[in-house]
BAMIMAR-453933 format. One record per atom (N, C-alpha, C): x, y, z; residue number from 1. Coordinates in steps of 0.2 Angstrom, whole numbers. Example, Ala and Ser with C-alpha at 12.3 -4.5 7.8 and 13.67 -1.06 7.14 Angstrom:
+-------+-------+-------+-----+
!     x !     y !     z ! num !
+-------+-------+-------+-----+
!    66 !   -28 !    39 !   1 !
!    62 !   -22 !    39 !   1 !
!    66 !   -16 !    39 !   1 !
!    64 !   -11 !    35 !   2 !
!    68 !    -5 !    36 !   2 !
!    64 !     0 !    39 !   2 !
+-------+-------+-------+-----+
//
This chain:
+-------+-------+-------+-----+
!     x !     y !     z ! num !
+-------+-------+-------+-----+
!   118 !    19 !  -302 !   1 !
!   121 !    19 !  -296 !   1 !
!   116 !    22 !  -291 !   1 !
!   114 !    18 !  -286 !   2 !
!   110 !    20 !  -281 !   2 !
!   114 !    23 !  -275 !   2 !
!   111 !    29 !  -273 !   3 !
!   114 !    32 !  -267 !   3 !
!   112 !    29 !  -261 !   3 !
!   117 !    28 !  -256 !   4 !
!   116 !    25 !  -250 !   4 !
!   113 !    31 !  -245 !   4 !
!   108 !    29 !  -241 !   5 !
!   105 !    34 !  -236 !   5 !
!   109 !    33 !  -230 !   5 !
!   111 !    39 !  -227 !   6 !
!   114 !    38 !  -221 !   6 !
!   109 !    38 !  -215 !   6 !
!   110 !    34 !  -211 !   7 !
!   105 !    34 !  -205 !   7 !
!   108 !    38 !  -199 !   7 !
!   103 !    42 !  -197 !   8 !
!   105 !    46 !  -191 !   8 !
!   103 !    42 !  -185 !   8 !
!   108 !    41 !  -181 !   9 !
!   106 !    38 !  -174 !   9 !
!   108 !    43 !  -169 !   9 !
!   103 !    42 !  -164 !  10 !
!   104 !    47 !  -158 !  10 !
!   108 !    43 !  -153 !  10 !
!   113 !    47 !  -150 !  11 !
!   117 !    44 !  -145 !  11 !
!   113 !    42 !  -139 !  11 !
!   114 !    36 !  -136 !  12 !
!   110 !    34 !  -130 !  12 !
!   114 !    36 !  -124 !  12 !
!   110 !    38 !  -119 !  13 !
!   113 !    40 !  -113 !  13 !
!   112 !    34 !  -108 !  13 !
!   117 !    31 !  -106 !  14 !
!   117 !    25 !  -102 !  14 !
!   115 !    27 !   -95 !  14 !
!   116 !    33 !   -93 !  15 !
!   115 !    34 !   -86 !  15 !
!   108 !    35 !   -84 !  15 !
!   104 !    37 !   -88 !  16 !
!    97 !    39 !   -87 !  16 !
!    92 !    33 !   -89 !  16 !
!    94 !    28 !   -92 !  17 !
!    90 !    23 !   -95 !  17 !
!    86 !    20 !   -89 !  17 !
!    89 !    18 !   -84 !  18 !
!    85 !    14 !   -79 !  18 !
!    82 !    18 !   -73 !  18 !
!    84 !    24 !   -73 !  19 !
!    81 !    29 !   -68 !  19 !
!    74 !    31 !   -69 !  19 !
!    70 !    31 !   -64 !  20 !
!    64 !    34 !   -64 !  20 !
!    63 !    41 !   -60 !  20 !
!    58 !    44 !   -61 !  21 !
!    57 !    50 !   -57 !  21 !
!    58 !    49 !   -50 !  21 !
!    55 !    44 !   -47 !  22 !
!    56 !    42 !   -40 !  22 !
!    63 !    41 !   -38 !  22 !
!    67 !    38 !   -42 !  23 !
!    74 !    37 !   -41 !  23 !
!    78 !    44 !   -41 !  23 !
!    76 !    48 !   -45 !  24 !
!    79 !    55 !   -46 !  24 !
!    78 !    60 !   -40 !  24 !
!    72 !    59 !   -37 !  25 !
!    70 !    64 !   -32 !  25 !
!    73 !    62 !   -25 !  25 !
!    74 !    67 !   -22 !  26 !
!    76 !    66 !   -15 !  26 !
!    71 !    63 !   -10 !  26 !
!    72 !    60 !    -5 !  27 !
!    67 !    56 !    -1 !  27 !
!    63 !    61 !     2 !  27 !
!    66 !    67 !     4 !  28 !
!    62 !    72 !     8 !  28 !
!    57 !    75 !     3 !  28 !
!    59 !    76 !    -3 !  29 !
!    54 !    79 !    -8 !  29 !
!    48 !    74 !    -9 !  29 !
!    50 !    68 !   -10 !  30 !
!    45 !    63 !   -11 !  30 !
!    40 !    62 !    -5 !  30 !
!    43 !    62 !     1 !  31 !
!    38 !    62 !     6 !  31 !
!    34 !    68 !     7 !  31 !
!    36 !    74 !     5 !  32 !
!    32 !    80 !     5 !  32 !
!    26 !    79 !     0 !  32 !
!    28 !    77 !    -6 !  33 !
!    23 !    76 !   -11 !  33 !
!    18 !    71 !    -9 !  33 !
!    20 !    66 !    -6 !  34 !
!    15 !    61 !    -4 !  34 !
!    10 !    64 !     2 !  34 !
!    13 !    68 !     6 !  35 !
!     9 !    71 !    11 !  35 !
!     4 !    76 !     8 !  35 !
!     6 !    79 !     3 !  36 !
!     2 !    84 !    -1 !  36 !
!    -4 !    81 !    -4 !  36 !
!    -2 !    75 !    -7 !  37 !
!    -7 !    71 !   -11 !  37 !
!   -12 !    68 !    -6 !  37 !
!   -10 !    66 !     0 !  38 !
!   -15 !    63 !     5 !  38 !
!   -19 !    69 !     8 !  38 !
!   -17 !    75 !     9 !  39 !
!   -21 !    80 !    11 !  39 !
!   -26 !    82 !     6 !  39 !
!   -24 !    82 !    -1 !  40 !
!   -29 !    84 !    -6 !  40 !
!   -34 !    79 !    -7 !  40 !
!   -33 !    73 !    -6 !  41 !
!   -38 !    68 !    -6 !  41 !
!   -42 !    68 !     0 !  41 !
!   -40 !    70 !     6 !  42 !
!   -44 !    71 !    11 !  42 !
!   -49 !    77 !    11 !  42 !
!   -46 !    82 !     8 !  43 !
!   -50 !    88 !     7 !  43 !
!   -56 !    87 !     2 !  43 !
!   -54 !    83 !    -4 !  44 !
!   -59 !    81 !    -9 !  44 !
!   -65 !    77 !    -6 !  44 !
!   -63 !    72 !    -2 !  45 !
!   -68 !    68 !     2 !  45 !
!   -72 !    72 !     6 !  45 !
!   -69 !    77 !    10 !  46 !
!   -73 !    81 !    15 !  46 !
!   -78 !    86 !    11 !  46 !
!   -76 !    88 !     5 !  47 !
!   -80 !    93 !     1 !  47 !
!   -86 !    89 !    -2 !  47 !
!   -85 !    83 !    -4 !  48 !
!   -90 !    78 !    -7 !  48 !
!   -95 !    77 !    -1 !  48 !
!   -93 !    75 !     5 !  49 !
!   -97 !    74 !    10 !  49 !
!  -101 !    80 !    12 !  49 !
!   -98 !    86 !    12 !  50 !
!  -102 !    92 !    14 !  50 !
!  -107 !    93 !     8 !  50 !
!  -105 !    92 !     2 !  51 !
!  -110 !    93 !    -3 !  51 !
!  -116 !    89 !    -3 !  51 !
!  -115 !    82 !    -1 !  52 !
!  -121 !    78 !     0 !  52 !
!  -125 !    80 !     5 !  52 !
!  -122 !    82 !    11 !  53 !
!  -126 !    84 !    17 !  53 !
!  -130 !    90 !    15 !  53 !
!  -127 !    95 !    12 !  54 !
!  -130 !   101 !    10 !  54 !
!  -136 !    99 !     5 !  54 !
!  -135 !    95 !     1 !  55 !
!  -141 !    93 !    -4 !  55 !
!  -147 !    90 !     0 !  55 !
!  -145 !    85 !     4 !  56 !
!  -150 !    82 !     8 !  56 !
!  -154 !    87 !    13 !  56 !
!  -150 !    91 !    16 !  57 !
!  -153 !    97 !    20 !  57 !
!  -158 !   101 !    16 !  57 !
!  -156 !   103 !    10 !  58 !
!  -160 !   107 !     5 !  58 !
!  -166 !   103 !     3 !  58 !
!  -166 !    97 !     2 !  59 !
!  -171 !    93 !     0 !  59 !
!  -176 !    92 !     5 !  59 !
!  -174 !    91 !    12 !  60 !
!  -179 !    91 !    17 !  60 !
!  -182 !    98 !    18 !  60 !
!  -178 !   103 !    17 !  61 !
!  -181 !   110 !    18 !  61 !
!  -187 !   111 !    13 !  61 !
!  -185 !   109 !     7 !  62 !
!  -191 !   110 !     2 !  62 !
!  -197 !   106 !     3 !  62 !
!  -196 !   100 !     6 !  63 !
!  -202 !    96 !     7 !  63 !
!  -205 !    99 !    13 !  63 !
!  -202 !   102 !    18 !  64 !
!  -205 !   105 !    24 !  64 !
!  -209 !   111 !    22 !  64 !
!  -207 !   114 !    17 !  65 !
!  -210 !   120 !    15 !  65 !
!  -216 !   119 !    10 !  65 !
!  -217 !   113 !     8 !  66 !
!  -222 !   111 !     3 !  66 !
!  -229 !   112 !     6 !  66 !
!  -233 !   114 !     1 !  67 !
!  -240 !   114 !     4 !  67 !
!  -243 !   107 !     3 !  67 !
!  -249 !   106 !     6 !  68 !
!  -252 !   100 !     7 !  68 !
!  -254 !    97 !     0 !  68 !
!  -256 !   102 !    -5 !  69 !
!  -257 !   100 !   -12 !  69 !
!  -251 !    97 !   -15 !  69 !
!  -245 !   100 !   -14 !  70 !
!  -239 !    98 !   -18 !  70 !
!  -237 !    91 !   -15 !  70 !
!  -238 !    90 !    -8 !  71 !
!  -236 !    84 !    -5 !  71 !
!  -241 !    78 !    -8 !  71 !
!  -247 !    80 !    -9 !  72 !
!  -252 !    75 !   -11 !  72 !
!  -251 !    73 !   -18 !  72 !
!  -249 !    78 !   -22 !  73 !
!  -247 !    77 !   -29 !  73 !
!  -241 !    72 !   -30 !  73 !
!  -236 !    73 !   -25 !  74 !
!  -230 !    70 !   -26 !  74 !
!  -230 !    63 !   -23 !  74 !
!  -234 !    62 !   -17 !  75 !
!  -234 !    56 !   -13 !  75 !
!  -241 !    53 !   -13 !  75 !
!  -246 !    55 !   -16 !  76 !
!  -253 !    53 !   -15 !  76 !
!  -254 !    46 !   -17 !  76 !
!  -252 !    43 !   -22 !  77 !
!  -253 !    36 !   -24 !  77 !
!  -249 !    31 !   -21 !  77 !
!  -244 !    33 !   -17 !  78 !
!  -239 !    29 !   -15 !  78 !
!  -240 !    26 !    -8 !  78 !
!  -245 !    29 !    -4 !  79 !
!  -246 !    27 !     3 !  79 !
!  -251 !    21 !     3 !  79 !
!  -251 !    17 !     8 !  80 !
!  -256 !    11 !     9 !  80 !
!  -262 !    14 !    11 !  80 !
!  -268 !    11 !     9 !  81 !
!  -274 !    13 !    11 !  81 !
!  -277 !     8 !    17 !  81 !
!  -280 !    12 !    21 !  82 !
!  -282 !     8 !    27 !  82 !
!  -289 !     5 !    26 !  82 !
+-------+-------+-------+-----+
//
C-alpha cells in the first residue's frame, strides 16, 4: 500500500494579482518620487561635469608648472621640424 502525499497549496489572493507598485501608490507620492529621481540624476550629471572640469584644470596646471626638460621629454618627438 502506497501512501498518498498531500499537496499543500497556497491560497491565491485575487485582489493583488494584477496590481503593481505604481497602482498601489498614491499619485502625489508617485510624483514626489519622480521629482526626487530627476533631481538626483541632475546632481549626478553636475558632479560628473565638475569632476571632468577639475581634472582638465589640474592637467593644465601640471603642464604649466613643468620645466622645459619635462616638456621636451613628453612632447619632443611629436612636433614637426622646420
